C-alpha positions as CSV (number, residue, x, y, z in Angstrom):
1,M,0.0,0.0,0.0
2,L,2.9,2.3,0.9
3,L,4.5,1.7,-2.5
4,S,1.2,2.3,-4.3
5,S,0.8,5.6,-2.5
6,K,4.3,6.8,-3.5
7,F,3.6,5.7,-7.1
8,Q,0.4,7.7,-7.2
9,T,2.3,10.8,-5.8
10,I,4.9,10.6,-8.6
11,I,2.2,10.3,-11.3
12,K,0.4,13.3,-10.0
13,D,3.6,15.4,-10.0
14,K,4.3,14.4,-13.6
15,V,0.8,15.3,-14.7
16,T,1.0,18.6,-12.9
17,K,4.3,19.5,-14.6
18,N,2.9,18.5,-18.0
19,V,-0.1,20.7,-17.5
20,F,2.1,23.6,-16.4
21,L,4.4,23.3,-19.4
22,R,1.4,23.1,-21.8
23,F,-0.1,26.2,-20.3
24,L,3.2,28.1,-20.5
25,S,3.6,27.1,-24.2
26,F,0.0,28.2,-25.0
27,A,0.6,31.5,-23.2
28,L,3.8,32.2,-25.2
29,C,2.1,31.3,-28.5
30,L,-0.8,33.6,-27.7
31,S,1.5,36.5,-26.9
32,F,3.4,36.0,-30.2
33,V,0.1,36.0,-32.2
34,L,-1.1,39.1,-30.5
35,F,2.3,40.9,-31.2
36,I,2.1,40.0,-34.9
37,Y,-1.5,41.1,-35.1
38,S,-0.7,44.5,-33.5
39,C,2.2,45.1,-36.0
40,V,-0.1,44.2,-39.0
41,S,-2.9,46.5,-37.8
42,L,-0.5,49.5,-37.4
43,S,1.1,49.1,-40.8
44,P,-1.8,50.5,-42.9
45,Q,-1.9,53.6,-40.6
46,I,1.8,54.2,-41.2
47,Q,1.5,53.8,-44.9
48,E,-1.6,56.1,-45.0
49,S,0.4,58.7,-43.1
50,K,3.3,58.4,-45.5
51,S,0.9,58.6,-48.4
52,E,-0.7,61.8,-47.1
53,N,2.7,63.4,-46.5
54,S,3.8,62.4,-50.0
55,E,0.6,64.0,-51.5
56,K,1.2,67.2,-49.6
57,E,4.8,67.3,-50.8
58,N,3.7,66.7,-54.4
59,K,1.1,69.5,-54.2
60,Q,3.7,71.9,-52.8
61,T,6.1,71.0,-55.6
62,F,3.4,71.4,-58.3
63,Q,2.4,74.8,-56.9
64,K,6.1,75.9,-57.0
65,L,6.4,74.8,-60.6
66,E,3.2,76.6,-61.6
67,S,4.5,79.9,-60.1
68,K,7.8,79.8,-62.0
69,P,8.0,82.4,-64.8
70,Q,8.3,81.3,-68.5
71,E,12.0,81.4,-69.0
72,S,11.7,81.2,-72.8
73,V,10.1,84.7,-72.8
74,I,11.9,86.6,-70.1
75,V,15.5,85.8,-69.4
76,E,17.2,87.3,-66.4
77,N,20.2,89.4,-67.0
78,T,21.2,87.6,-70.2
79,L,22.1,88.6,-73.8
80,I,21.2,86.3,-76.6
81,S,24.8,86.6,-77.8
82,D,28.0,88.3,-76.8
83,N,28.7,89.3,-80.4
84,I,27.0,92.7,-80.5
85,R,26.6,94.4,-83.9
86,D,24.6,97.6,-83.1
87,L,22.6,99.3,-80.4
88,S,19.6,101.7,-80.3
89,A,17.7,103.1,-77.3
90,D,14.7,105.2,-76.3
91,E,13.4,106.4,-73.0
92,S,12.2,102.9,-71.9
93,S,14.3,100.3,-73.6
94,V,17.6,99.3,-75.2
95,W,17.6,97.2,-78.4
96,I,20.7,95.1,-79.0
97,A,21.5,93.6,-82.4
98,T,23.7,90.4,-82.4
99,D,24.6,87.5,-84.6
100,S,22.0,85.3,-83.0
101,G,18.9,87.6,-82.9
102,V,17.9,90.7,-80.9
103,T,17.9,91.3,-77.1
104,M,15.6,94.0,-75.7
105,F,16.3,95.4,-72.2
106,D,13.3,97.0,-70.5
107,R,14.9,99.7,-68.3
108,K,11.7,100.5,-66.5
109,N,10.8,97.0,-65.4
110,N,14.4,95.7,-65.4
111,F,14.0,92.5,-67.6
112,W,15.5,91.1,-70.8
113,K,13.6,89.7,-73.8
114,H,14.9,87.9,-76.9
115,Y,13.6,87.9,-80.5
116,T,14.7,85.6,-83.2
117,K,13.6,84.5,-86.7
118,D,10.9,82.4,-85.1
119,D,9.3,85.6,-83.8
120,G,9.4,87.4,-87.1
121,L,12.9,88.6,-87.9
122,G,14.1,88.0,-91.5
123,S,17.3,86.5,-90.2
124,D,19.0,85.8,-86.8
125,N,22.1,87.6,-88.1
126,I,21.3,91.3,-87.2
127,N,23.6,94.0,-88.5
128,A,21.8,97.2,-87.6
129,V,18.9,98.4,-85.4
130,A,17.1,101.8,-85.1
131,V,14.3,102.8,-82.8
132,D,11.7,105.0,-84.5
133,G,8.9,105.8,-82.0
134,N,6.6,102.8,-81.8
135,L,8.6,101.1,-84.6
136,V,11.9,99.3,-84.4
137,W,13.8,98.7,-87.6
138,F,16.3,95.8,-88.0
139,G,18.8,95.3,-90.8
140,T,19.4,91.6,-91.3
141,D,21.2,89.3,-93.7
142,D,17.8,88.7,-95.4
143,G,16.1,92.0,-95.7
144,V,14.6,94.7,-93.4
145,S,12.5,93.7,-90.5
146,R,10.1,96.1,-88.7
147,Y,8.6,95.5,-85.2
148,D,5.5,97.5,-84.1
149,K,5.7,97.8,-80.3
150,S,2.1,99.0,-80.0
151,K,0.7,96.0,-81.9
152,G,3.4,93.4,-81.2
153,S,3.5,92.7,-84.9
154,W,6.4,92.0,-87.4
155,K,6.9,92.7,-91.1
156,T,9.9,91.9,-93.3
157,F,10.7,93.8,-96.5
158,K,12.7,92.1,-99.3
159,S,13.5,92.6,-103.0
160,K,9.9,91.7,-103.9
161,D,8.7,94.7,-101.8
162,G,11.1,97.2,-103.5
163,L,14.3,96.8,-101.4
164,K,17.5,96.8,-103.4
165,G,19.9,94.2,-102.0
166,K,19.6,91.5,-99.4
167,T,22.1,92.1,-96.7
168,V,21.3,95.3,-94.7
169,S,24.3,96.9,-93.0
170,Y,23.1,100.3,-91.8
171,I,19.9,102.2,-90.8
172,T,19.2,106.0,-90.3
173,V,15.8,107.5,-89.5
174,E,15.0,110.9,-90.9
175,Q,11.5,112.0,-89.9
176,D,9.1,110.4,-92.5
177,Y,12.0,108.6,-94.2
178,V,14.1,105.6,-93.1
179,W,17.4,105.1,-95.0
180,F,19.0,101.7,-95.4
181,G,22.5,100.8,-96.6
182,T,22.6,97.4,-98.3
183,D,24.8,95.3,-100.6
184,G,22.5,96.6,-103.4
185,G,22.9,100.4,-102.8
186,L,21.2,103.2,-100.8
187,N,17.5,102.5,-100.0
188,R,14.8,105.0,-98.8
189,Y,11.5,103.9,-97.3
190,D,8.7,106.5,-97.1
191,K,6.5,105.7,-94.1
192,N,3.6,107.9,-95.3
193,I,3.0,106.1,-98.6
194,D,4.6,102.8,-97.8
195,S,7.0,102.9,-100.8
196,W,10.7,102.3,-101.6
197,A,13.2,104.3,-103.6
198,S,16.9,103.5,-104.2
199,R,20.2,105.0,-105.4
200,T,22.9,102.8,-106.9
201,D,26.2,103.2,-108.7
202,K,24.2,104.1,-111.8
203,D,23.0,107.2,-109.9
204,G,26.4,108.4,-108.7
205,L,27.5,106.1,-105.8
206,T,31.0,104.8,-106.1
207,S,29.8,101.4,-104.9
208,N,26.6,99.6,-104.2
209,S,28.0,98.2,-100.9
210,V,26.8,100.8,-98.5
211,S,28.3,100.5,-95.0
212,A,27.4,103.8,-93.2
213,I,24.9,106.7,-93.5
214,T,24.8,110.1,-91.8
215,I,22.5,113.0,-92.5
216,T,23.3,116.6,-91.6
217,G,21.3,119.6,-93.0
218,D,21.2,119.4,-96.8
219,Y,23.8,116.7,-97.0
220,M,23.8,113.0,-96.8
221,W,27.1,111.2,-96.3
222,V,27.2,107.6,-97.5
223,G,30.2,105.3,-96.7
224,T,31.0,102.3,-98.8
225,S,32.8,99.0,-97.9
226,W,35.8,99.7,-100.1
227,S,35.2,102.7,-102.4
228,G,35.4,105.7,-100.0
229,I,32.7,108.2,-99.1
230,N,29.9,109.7,-101.2
231,R,28.2,113.1,-100.3
232,Y,24.7,113.7,-101.6
233,D,23.4,117.3,-101.9
234,K,19.6,117.3,-101.5
235,T,19.2,120.9,-102.9
236,T,21.0,120.2,-106.1
237,D,20.4,116.4,-106.4
238,S,24.1,115.9,-107.0
239,W,26.9,113.6,-105.7
240,N,30.5,114.1,-104.7
241,S,32.9,111.3,-103.9
242,Y,36.0,111.2,-101.7
243,S,38.8,108.5,-101.6
244,K,42.3,108.1,-100.4
245,K,43.6,110.5,-103.0
246,D,41.4,113.2,-101.4
247,G,42.7,112.6,-97.9
248,L,40.9,109.6,-96.6
249,I,43.2,107.3,-94.6
250,D,41.4,104.2,-96.1
251,S,38.7,103.6,-98.6
252,S,36.9,101.1,-96.4
253,I,34.3,103.1,-94.3
254,A,32.9,101.6,-91.0
255,A,31.1,104.7,-89.6
256,I,30.6,108.4,-90.2
257,A,30.0,111.4,-87.8
258,A,29.2,114.9,-89.2
259,T,29.2,118.3,-87.4
260,G,28.4,121.8,-88.5
261,K,27.4,122.5,-92.1
262,F,29.3,119.4,-93.3
């Protein structure tokens, strides 16, 4: 009986230990499952928060892009080219002729704007520019281009319109007339009647390649690329020419300035 009692006690102890171990194992498994579940349930909230932040950042970036100016129209402190051929200015702006188009600097609003053949110029190679009220005249390698500031419109004059020559090297404005020096002679445009007239070597010029023009009083001085200077007397409709033998240092004329009665 004593042996049987001891045996029963041993059996009970083993059963108790097994129950305890099973309970401990179950508790650990349950804790692990609850931990995994909590992580999974929090993940969508984190992703949603990240998504909301990303959307806010995208909206802010889009708003910044929308507010940026159109750099193709207004370029800050930049010439279209460093190779400058001519300048002309009025009270509000400076027009700069280059070998790659025209740059206009607005002095009142302090910004720069570029014009090229795509905008209406006859050519991007600009040799001369002259401001004439609301009009701006450009001498190009392919005719005369005119920009109307009040209308924002362009027009180009070529040989079919009455212009003699193709490459325009010089421009001078004289009230109702605009004079152009080209590789085809001296050209005059009458703004009142929209017509062209020209003077060539057949009329008294020493060369049709006109490189400079200056008007003073009754005289017009016309410089040529390699044949000296011509002086036209408006009152007598006559020409005089001057070359190296008359005192010029060279027959190639780049510019002319006149004072007094001459």
